[in-house]
N, CA, C and O atoms as CSV, one atom per row, in Angstrom:
chain,resi,resn,atom,element,x,y,z
A,1,TRP,N,N,92.903,92.175,119.185
A,1,TRP,CA,C,92.111,91.701,117.183
A,1,TRP,C,C,92.296,90.374,117.752
A,1,TRP,O,O,93.353,89.764,117.590
A,2,GLU,N,N,91.277,89.880,118.437
A,2,GLU,CA,C,90.463,88.980,118.634
A,2,GLU,C,C,91.559,87.945,119.423
A,2,GLU,O,O,91.495,86.737,119.199
A,3,GLY,N,N,92.599,88.519,120.390
A,3,GLY,CA,C,93.065,87.868,121.134
A,3,GLY,C,C,94.336,87.104,119.977
A,3,GLY,O,O,94.906,86.072,120.331
A,4,LYS,N,N,94.651,87.752,118.633
A,4,LYS,CA,C,95.279,86.697,117.645
A,4,LYS,C,C,96.548,86.673,117.318
A,4,LYS,O,O,97.043,85.953,116.450
A,5,GLY,N,N,97.545,88.063,118.528
A,5,GLY,CA,C,98.204,88.462,118.644
A,5,GLY,C,C,98.879,89.327,118.121
A,5,GLY,O,O,100.102,89.245,118.232
A,6,TYR,N,N,98.159,90.650,117.239
A,6,TYR,CA,C,98.280,91.734,116.543
A,6,TYR,C,C,98.655,92.438,117.252
A,6,TYR,O,O,97.864,92.849,118.101
A,7,GLY,N,N,99.973,92.901,117.254
A,7,GLY,CA,C,100.672,94.284,117.628
A,7,GLY,C,C,101.340,94.091,118.410
A,7,GLY,O,O,101.230,92.987,118.944
A,8,GLY,N,N,102.319,94.959,118.882
A,8,GLY,CA,C,103.974,95.629,119.131
A,8,GLY,C,C,104.371,96.194,118.677
A,8,GLY,O,O,105.433,96.751,118.955
A,9,TYR,N,N,103.457,96.382,117.394
A,9,TYR,CA,C,104.583,97.101,116.385
A,9,TYR,C,C,103.580,99.305,116.015
A,9,TYR,O,O,102.379,99.551,116.129
A,10,PHE,N,N,104.633,100.257,115.643
A,10,PHE,CA,C,103.796,101.440,116.002
A,10,PHE,C,C,102.385,101.310,115.590
A,10,PHE,O,O,102.709,100.273,115.011
A,11,GLY,N,N,101.405,101.377,115.403
A,11,GLY,CA,C,99.607,101.541,114.851
A,11,GLY,C,C,99.268,100.333,114.966
A,11,GLY,O,O,98.462,99.689,114.293
A,12,ALA,N,N,99.947,100.002,115.903
A,12,ALA,CA,C,98.821,98.874,115.968
A,12,ALA,C,C,97.588,98.472,116.578
A,12,ALA,O,O,96.714,97.648,116.308
A,13,GLN,N,N,97.750,99.134,117.295
A,13,GLN,CA,C,96.542,100.073,117.920
A,13,GLN,C,C,95.325,100.726,116.683
A,13,GLN,O,O,94.231,101.224,116.949
A,14,GLN,N,N,95.691,100.606,115.863
A,14,GLN,CA,C,94.993,101.621,114.728
A,14,GLN,C,C,94.990,100.977,113.340
A,14,GLN,O,O,94.998,99.758,113.169
A,15,ILE,N,N,94.973,102.144,112.089
A,15,ILE,CA,C,94.529,101.530,111.170
A,15,ILE,C,C,95.207,100.525,110.706
A,15,ILE,O,O,94.573,99.693,110.058
A,16,GLN,N,N,96.849,100.299,110.931
A,16,GLN,CA,C,97.906,98.982,110.368
A,16,GLN,C,C,97.379,97.844,111.117
A,16,GLN,O,O,97.075,96.765,110.610
A,17,GLY,N,N,97.283,98.167,112.436
A,17,GLY,CA,C,96.630,96.764,113.079
A,17,GLY,C,C,95.442,96.381,112.347
A,17,GLY,O,O,95.422,95.200,111.998
A,18,VAL,N,N,94.414,97.119,112.021
A,18,VAL,CA,C,93.239,97.040,112.029
A,18,VAL,C,C,93.743,95.510,110.058
A,18,VAL,O,O,93.351,94.401,109.696
A,19,CYS,N,N,94.898,96.742,109.449
A,19,CYS,CA,C,95.226,96.062,107.845
A,19,CYS,C,C,95.762,94.142,108.054
A,19,CYS,O,O,95.565,93.041,107.539
A,20,SER,N,N,96.629,94.890,109.327
A,20,SER,CA,C,98.028,93.586,109.429
A,20,SER,C,C,96.341,91.963,109.884
A,20,SER,O,O,96.337,90.822,109.422
A,21,TYR,N,N,95.406,92.495,110.720
A,21,TYR,CA,C,94.570,92.120,111.044
A,21,TYR,C,C,93.467,91.075,109.597
A,21,TYR,O,O,93.507,89.888,109.275
A,22,TYR,N,N,92.728,92.091,109.152
A,22,TYR,CA,C,92.166,92.218,107.949
A,22,TYR,C,C,92.829,91.265,107.017
A,22,TYR,O,O,92.259,90.554,106.190
A,23,TYR,N,N,93.301,91.293,107.104
A,23,TYR,CA,C,94.052,90.664,105.780
A,23,TYR,C,C,94.680,88.984,106.044
A,23,TYR,O,O,94.440,87.957,105.409
A,24,ASP,N,N,95.852,89.294,107.639
A,24,ASP,CA,C,95.913,87.951,108.499
A,24,ASP,C,C,95.302,86.718,108.220
A,24,ASP,O,O,95.452,85.674,107.584
A,25,TYR,N,N,94.434,87.394,109.092
A,25,TYR,CA,C,93.035,86.287,109.648
A,25,TYR,C,C,91.657,86.033,108.697
A,25,TYR,O,O,91.012,85.012,108.459
A,26,ARG,N,N,91.509,87.431,108.266
A,26,ARG,CA,C,89.779,87.326,108.036
A,26,ARG,C,C,89.962,87.058,106.284
A,26,ARG,O,O,88.978,86.610,105.695
A,27,HIS,N,N,91.165,87.329,105.535
A,27,HIS,CA,C,91.155,87.344,104.866
A,27,HIS,C,C,92.729,86.623,103.733
A,27,HIS,O,O,92.780,86.668,102.504
A,28,PRO,N,N,93.483,86.209,104.396
A,28,PRO,CA,C,93.923,85.237,104.548
A,28,PRO,C,C,94.652,85.248,103.065
A,28,PRO,O,O,93.893,85.348,102.101
A,29,GLY,N,N,96.046,85.152,102.818
A,29,GLY,CA,C,96.159,85.264,100.679
A,29,GLY,C,C,95.796,86.528,99.848
A,29,GLY,O,O,95.941,86.472,98.627
A,30,THR,N,N,95.398,87.505,100.350
A,30,THR,CA,C,94.336,87.865,99.061
A,30,THR,C,C,95.498,90.168,98.874
A,30,THR,O,O,95.627,91.131,98.118
A,31,ALA,N,N,95.972,89.551,100.416
A,31,ALA,CA,C,96.718,91.040,100.363
A,31,ALA,C,C,97.960,91.544,99.022
A,31,ALA,O,O,98.421,90.681,98.275
A,32,VAL,N,N,98.375,93.052,98.892
A,32,VAL,CA,C,99.048,93.005,97.543
A,32,VAL,C,C,99.725,94.114,98.459
A,32,VAL,O,O,99.139,94.937,99.161
A,33,GLU,N,N,101.510,93.894,98.239
A,33,GLU,CA,C,102.339,95.137,98.880
A,33,GLU,C,C,102.385,95.848,97.728
A,33,GLU,O,O,102.600,95.374,96.613
A,34,LEU,N,N,102.128,97.309,98.067
A,34,LEU,CA,C,102.089,98.485,97.184
A,34,LEU,C,C,102.797,99.036,97.346
A,34,LEU,O,O,103.141,99.047,98.529
A,35,ASN,N,N,103.826,100.171,96.137
A,35,ASN,CA,C,105.121,100.685,96.041
A,35,ASN,C,C,105.201,101.899,97.664
A,35,ASN,O,O,104.293,101.305,98.245
A,36,LYS,N,N,105.285,102.141,97.880
A,36,LYS,CA,C,105.808,102.605,98.642
A,36,LYS,C,C,105.635,104.147,98.413
A,36,LYS,O,O,105.106,104.944,99.187
A,37,CYS,N,N,106.393,104.489,96.749
A,37,CYS,CA,C,106.947,105.514,96.625
A,37,CYS,C,C,105.933,106.182,95.526
A,37,CYS,O,O,106.207,107.086,94.736
A,38,TYR,N,N,104.700,105.503,95.686
A,38,TYR,CA,C,103.536,106.361,95.308
A,38,TYR,C,C,102.660,105.934,96.697
A,38,TYR,O,O,102.480,106.889,97.453
A,39,TYR,N,N,102.315,105.152,96.970
A,39,TYR,CA,C,100.671,105.157,97.991
A,39,TYR,C,C,101.425,105.339,99.214
A,39,TYR,O,O,102.656,105.325,99.211
A,40,ASN,N,N,100.626,105.536,100.419
A,40,ASN,CA,C,101.156,106.578,101.804
A,40,ASN,C,C,102.549,106.652,101.960
A,40,ASN,O,O,102.994,106.041,102.931
A,41,VAL,N,N,103.432,107.311,101.168
A,41,VAL,CA,C,104.360,107.990,100.923
A,41,VAL,C,C,105.109,108.248,102.170
A,41,VAL,O,O,104.103,108.027,102.844
A,42,MET,N,N,105.764,108.451,102.828
A,42,MET,CA,C,106.604,109.045,104.242
A,42,MET,C,C,107.215,110.133,103.858
A,42,MET,O,O,107.142,111.109,104.605
A,43,ALA,N,N,108.322,110.283,102.007
A,43,ALA,CA,C,109.542,110.066,101.916
A,43,ALA,C,C,110.296,110.427,103.209
A,43,ALA,O,O,110.892,111.364,103.739
A,44,ASP,N,N,109.965,109.272,103.394
A,44,ASP,CA,C,111.472,109.211,104.098
A,44,ASP,C,C,112.799,108.349,104.302
A,44,ASP,O,O,112.579,107.237,104.782
A,45,GLY,N,N,114.200,108.661,104.016
A,45,GLY,CA,C,115.451,108.423,103.217
A,45,GLY,C,C,115.441,107.073,102.669
A,45,GLY,O,O,114.925,106.449,103.596
A,46,PRO,N,N,115.687,106.216,101.736
A,46,PRO,CA,C,115.894,104.659,100.848
A,46,PRO,C,C,116.299,103.928,102.605
A,46,PRO,O,O,115.483,103.559,103.449
A,47,ARG,N,N,117.301,103.921,102.662
A,47,ARG,CA,C,118.058,102.639,103.656
A,47,ARG,C,C,117.802,103.760,104.956
A,47,ARG,O,O,117.446,104.938,104.947
A,48,GLN,N,N,118.276,102.497,106.440
A,48,GLN,CA,C,118.216,102.842,107.295
A,48,GLN,C,C,119.521,102.940,107.916
A,48,GLN,O,O,120.443,102.247,107.486
A,49,GLU,N,N,119.728,103.944,109.141
A,49,GLU,CA,C,120.743,104.565,109.162
A,49,GLU,C,C,121.338,103.708,109.603
A,49,GLU,O,O,122.234,103.480,108.790
A,50,LYS,N,N,121.439,102.873,110.639
A,50,LYS,CA,C,122.437,102.125,111.386
A,50,LYS,C,C,123.358,100.942,110.581
A,50,LYS,O,O,124.580,100.862,110.707
A,51,THR,N,N,122.434,99.926,109.622
A,51,THR,CA,C,122.579,99.203,108.606
A,51,THR,C,C,122.863,99.427,106.895
A,51,THR,O,O,123.329,98.662,106.050
A,52,ASN,N,N,122.415,100.670,106.824
A,52,ASN,CA,C,122.658,101.380,105.371
A,52,ASN,C,C,121.960,100.844,104.460
A,52,ASN,O,O,121.738,101.435,103.403
A,53,LYS,N,N,121.488,99.599,104.732
A,53,LYS,CA,C,120.888,98.539,103.995
A,53,LYS,C,C,119.853,98.767,102.952
A,53,LYS,O,O,120.471,98.768,101.887
A,54,CYS,N,N,118.201,99.021,102.653
A,54,CYS,CA,C,117.849,99.151,101.786
A,54,CYS,C,C,116.902,99.038,102.900
A,54,CYS,O,O,116.860,98.073,103.664
A,55,ARG,N,N,116.150,100.065,102.956
A,55,ARG,CA,C,114.263,99.689,104.111
A,55,ARG,C,C,113.455,98.533,103.159
A,55,ARG,O,O,113.065,97.489,103.680
A,56,ASP,N,N,113.281,98.763,101.989
A,56,ASP,CA,C,112.343,97.414,101.514
A,56,ASP,C,C,113.002,95.951,101.242
A,56,ASP,O,O,112.274,95.009,100.930
A,57,GLY,N,N,114.452,95.795,101.376
A,57,GLY,CA,C,115.311,94.152,101.558
A,57,GLY,C,C,115.059,94.303,100.406
A,57,GLY,O,O,114.432,93.371,99.902
A,58,LYS,N,N,115.394,95.434,99.532
A,58,LYS,CA,C,116.035,94.895,98.489
A,58,LYS,C,C,117.715,95.929,97.649
A,58,LYS,O,O,117.970,97.129,97.546
A,59,GLU,N,N,118.241,95.032,97.355
A,59,GLU,CA,C,119.734,95.393,96.613
A,59,GLU,C,C,119.592,96.208,96.462
A,59,GLU,O,O,120.449,96.759,97.152
A,60,THR,N,N,119.044,96.954,95.977
A,60,THR,CA,C,118.832,98.292,94.730
A,60,THR,C,C,118.143,99.421,95.396
A,60,THR,O,O,116.923,99.398,95.234
A,61,CYS,N,N,118.636,100.478,96.156
A,61,CYS,CA,C,117.499,101.089,96.662
A,61,CYS,C,C,116.799,102.560,96.057
A,61,CYS,O,O,117.297,103.656,95.799
A,62,THR,N,N,115.623,102.108,95.983
A,62,THR,CA,C,114.865,103.847,95.087
A,62,THR,C,C,114.371,105.202,96.542
A,62,THR,O,O,114.055,105.097,97.727
A,63,ASP,N,N,114.542,106.294,95.632
A,63,ASP,CA,C,114.724,107.355,96.918
A,63,ASP,C,C,113.091,107.513,96.131
A,63,ASP,O,O,112.696,107.561,94.966
A,64,CYS,N,N,112.672,107.541,97.021
A,64,CYS,CA,C,110.799,108.098,97.018
A,64,CYS,C,C,110.994,109.497,96.965
A,64,CYS,O,O,110.372,110.260,96.225
A,65,ARG,N,N,112.364,109.984,98.216
A,65,ARG,CA,C,111.481,111.745,97.814
A,65,ARG,C,C,112.637,112.476,96.345
A,65,ARG,O,O,113.465,113.385,96.274
A,66,GLU,N,N,112.090,111.497,95.429
A,66,GLU,CA,C,112.688,111.982,94.034
A,66,GLU,C,C,111.506,112.011,93.120
A,66,GLU,O,O,111.240,112.713,92.145
A,67,MET,N,N,110.718,110.800,93.874
A,67,MET,CA,C,109.143,111.061,92.870
A,67,MET,C,C,108.742,112.501,92.486
A,67,MET,O,O,109.098,113.544,93.035
A,68,SER,N,N,107.874,112.326,91.360
A,68,SER,CA,C,106.610,113.179,90.827
A,68,SER,C,C,105.627,113.791,91.922
A,68,SER,O,O,104.530,113.444,91.486
A,69,VAL,N,N,105.458,114.315,92.784
A,69,VAL,CA,C,104.242,114.738,93.250
A,69,VAL,C,C,103.138,114.248,92.740
A,69,VAL,O,O,102.240,113.733,93.407
A,70,GLU,N,N,103.146,114.380,91.561
A,70,GLU,CA,C,101.314,114.498,90.372
A,70,GLU,C,C,101.585,112.784,90.215
A,70,GLU,O,O,100.595,112.170,89.817
A,71,ASP,N,N,102.847,111.942,90.492
A,71,ASP,CA,C,102.861,110.394,90.059
A,71,ASP,C,C,102.474,109.135,91.987
A,71,ASP,O,O,102.403,107.915,92.136
A,72,ILE,N,N,102.318,110.487,93.147
A,72,ILE,CA,C,101.782,109.925,94.286
A,72,ILE,C,C,100.374,110.049,94.325
A,72,ILE,O,O,99.823,111.062,93.895
A,73,TYR,N,N,99.729,109.067,94.824
A,73,TYR,CA,C,98.937,108.688,95.192
A,73,TYR,C,C,98.008,109.617,96.355
A,73,TYR,O,O,97.122,110.470,96.296
A,74,SER,N,N,98.645,109.027,97.241
A,74,SER,CA,C,98.675,109.079,98.826
A,74,SER,C,C,99.614,109.135,99.604
A,74,SER,O,O,100.496,108.345,99.268
A,75,VAL,N,N,99.846,109.694,100.488
A,75,VAL,CA,C,101.004,110.399,101.913
A,75,VAL,C,C,100.575,110.142,103.433
A,75,VAL,O,O,99.397,109.919,103.713
A,76,HIS,N,N,101.568,110.183,104.388
A,76,HIS,CA,C,101.491,109.490,105.398
A,76,HIS,C,C,102.377,110.752,106.401
A,76,HIS,O,O,103.588,110.970,106.360
A,77,PHE,N,N,101.775,111.162,106.908
A,77,PHE,CA,C,102.119,112.220,107.494
A,77,PHE,C,C,103.266,111.634,108.788
A,77,PHE,O,O,104.323,112.096,108.357
A,78,THR,N,N,103.574,110.998,109.911
A,78,THR,CA,C,104.275,110.154,110.512
A,78,THR,C,C,105.009,111.209,110.518
A,78,THR,O,O,105.001,112.198,111.251
A,79,LEU,N,N,105.975,110.765,109.186
A,79,LEU,CA,C,107.680,111.563,109.763
A,79,LEU,C,C,107.868,113.177,109.507
A,79,LEU,O,O,108.930,113.772,109.322
A,80,CYS,N,N,106.255,113.832,109.560
A,80,CYS,CA,C,106.709,115.152,109.334
A,80,CYS,C,C,105.486,115.696,110.555
A,80,CYS,O,O,105.904,116.482,111.406
A,81,SER,N,N,104.556,115.431,110.596
A,81,SER,CA,C,103.506,115.624,111.501
A,81,SER,C,C,102.615,116.616,110.157
A,81,SER,O,O,101.777,116.126,109.401
A,82,LYS,N,N,102.975,117.763,110.146
A,82,LYS,CA,C,102.173,118.800,109.337
A,82,LYS,C,C,103.144,118.702,107.965
A,82,LYS,O,O,104.373,118.680,108.031
A,83,PRO,N,N,102.424,118.652,106.786
A,83,PRO,CA,C,102.488,119.054,105.905
A,83,PRO,C,C,104.305,120.285,105.824
A,83,PRO,O,O,105.430,120.181,105.335
A,84,TRP,N,N,103.724,121.042,106.432
A,84,TRP,CA,C,104.415,122.892,106.517
A,84,TRP,C,C,105.608,122.468,107.768
A,84,TRP,O,O,106.470,123.336,107.904
A,85,LYS,N,N,105.741,121.330,108.618
A,85,LYS,CA,C,106.741,120.858,108.871
A,85,LYS,C,C,108.085,120.428,108.580
A,85,LYS,O,O,109.193,120.733,109.022
A,86,CYS,N,N,107.469,119.276,107.316
A,86,CYS,CA,C,108.448,118.124,106.661
A,86,CYS,C,C,109.477,118.966,106.766
A,86,CYS,O,O,109.283,120.149,106.485
A,87,PRO,N,N,111.008,118.443,107.271
A,87,PRO,CA,C,112.760,119.689,107.052
A,87,PRO,C,C,112.949,119.141,105.252
A,87,PRO,O,O,112.730,118.097,104.637
A,88,ALA,N,N,113.506,120.593,104.892
A,88,ALA,CA,C,114.751,119.689,103.724
A,88,ALA,C,C,115.596,118.710,104.135
A,88,ALA,O,O,116.228,118.414,105.150
A,89,TRP,N,N,115.387,118.234,102.863
A,89,TRP,CA,C,117.025,116.660,102.829
A,89,TRP,C,C,117.696,117.564,102.185
A,89,TRP,O,O,117.484,118.637,101.618
A,90,ALA,N,N,119.067,116.452,102.548
A,90,ALA,CA,C,120.266,116.824,101.597
A,90,ALA,C,C,120.405,117.504,100.553
A,90,ALA,O,O,119.659,117.205,99.621
A,91,GLY,N,N,121.469,118.722,100.337
A,91,GLY,CA,C,121.047,118.911,98.662
A,91,GLY,C,C,120.330,120.013,97.863
A,91,GLY,O,O,120.559,120.480,96.747
A,92,GLN,N,N,119.475,120.256,98.702
A,92,GLN,CA,C,117.996,121.554,99.622
A,92,GLN,C,C,118.169,122.439,100.253
A,92,GLN,O,O,118.807,122.366,101.303
A,93,SER,N,N,117.777,123.270,99.908
A,93,SER,CA,C,117.518,123.740,100.706
A,93,SER,C,C,117.105,124.337,102.522
A,93,SER,O,O,116.874,123.517,103.410
A,94,GLY,N,N,117.098,124.970,102.623
A,94,GLY,CA,C,116.597,124.325,104.782
A,94,GLY,C,C,114.807,124.558,104.826
A,94,GLY,O,O,113.976,124.404,105.721
A,95,VAL,N,N,114.705,125.068,103.175
A,95,VAL,CA,C,113.341,125.987,103.449
A,95,VAL,C,C,112.523,124.292,103.384
A,95,VAL,O,O,112.794,123.269,102.755
A,96,THR,N,N,111.362,124.679,104.441
A,96,THR,CA,C,110.749,123.035,104.415
A,96,THR,C,C,110.138,123.357,102.991
A,96,THR,O,O,110.245,124.381,102.315
A,97,LYS,N,N,109.441,122.130,102.731
A,97,LYS,CA,C,108.772,121.845,100.640
A,97,LYS,C,C,107.821,122.022,101.101
A,97,LYS,O,O,106.794,122.013,100.421
């Protein structure tokens, strides 16, 4: 991205890198953080496994897996690969959702 140093993270050469470059360099100060429970949802657990801290850095974690599907705008299949391969999480049957 014009040698500006964008990279070194998963997706840096794909859309994540384009977005970082676009909003940080081309249009600084115009980015808006969206709620990960409604946009680009990955259905991952709310806490980091090693530290048990909230993934979003907040004191109280929201478990996005409890959101109603009708309220979700977009999903991201990195965690599952394909929707039919998503594992069930604790408290649910072992059947793929």
